[in-house]
C-alpha angles and dihedrals in degrees: 000000000000114000119226121246106242097163121049127189133198133174115231128191092355092278108048123080116204112208113192128192105219109180096102095150085067096041087255089291114165127242125171098275090050090051092051093050089050089052090054093050092052091046088053091051097049091044097054111081091199092060109088105163138020133204119206112206138153144227121234135025094300125064092205135320088206121232122021099242093195089058089042088060088063094049094263100130097170094249131140126202097234105041105017129223116023088357095280118047103085096041108023116188120282088234127071115285117194120200114218105194130193120163126357123351098187131169106331087008088068091043090056090052087051089056089065130084102222127023127206115184140178116246088241095056120108133206130207144154099216100168096111088062088065098040089258137119130231090249096162094081101287097114096058105021096052094057088052092053104043136021112306098237094047090051089051093051091052093049096043100041103030088220119157123244126203125242092247090057092050089048089054092049090053099250098117127061098195128023111197142171108262094254090053101046101090093043089053092048091052093047090051090052088051089054088056096045090051087070131068104287088211090058094041093051096043093047092046092053094048093049094043096048096041089053097045097042093038095230118205117236090257094050091046093061090047100044097048092053095093095044091051090046088053088059094048092050094048131106088223091067091052087049094048094052093044090050092050092049093047093041098236138115116277122242106218120212099183091232 
């Protein structure tokens, strides 16, 4: 039996990977096969030294309804051994991932968004953790990631009631980086990715990892100085740093080599 393609990838502008959820007939809900396809896409992104930023978007009117509950009833929870739920939630890529959200990001759909570093959303999109309505829990990171990203009591309301919040509300809470009209959302996400790829990929990846880990693991000041050391040294040892300083001195655009 041929397996359907639920996750599509396309390279844009040499250094940007577009990852598209393409199971619109099921509101882009994840089953096991979709999760494994996502994991392969993330692995592809990490393995290719010429891919410096990725945009995660979706076909159809819904970004993602989360877990496919019909599949879940048969024991298919959409979890992979390596990266966890939906093939990305437990172990996101070590490079920047930008969510481009149109429509609803509910339950695991919101947890998928929370796995990203930057968020671009249309002003008509909605966000919710609806698991409690189905006697479930937001086990893909929602219960601990959301309270770190928005005010605690708002996060608790979303987790305990399952009520949806508008994109404007989430923007006001600081979750969303760019709030756009629906027809402008994709272009805004790609433009944000281009801003990242204009910088040294070594510097961006190292800085992203330090910022993400220190936030998620709640590093102390002392631990932060210690843990950032190897990442800082990677930059100091890179050809990109030499190129960046030379380009500044010579008043020209740098040519990054990602090494």
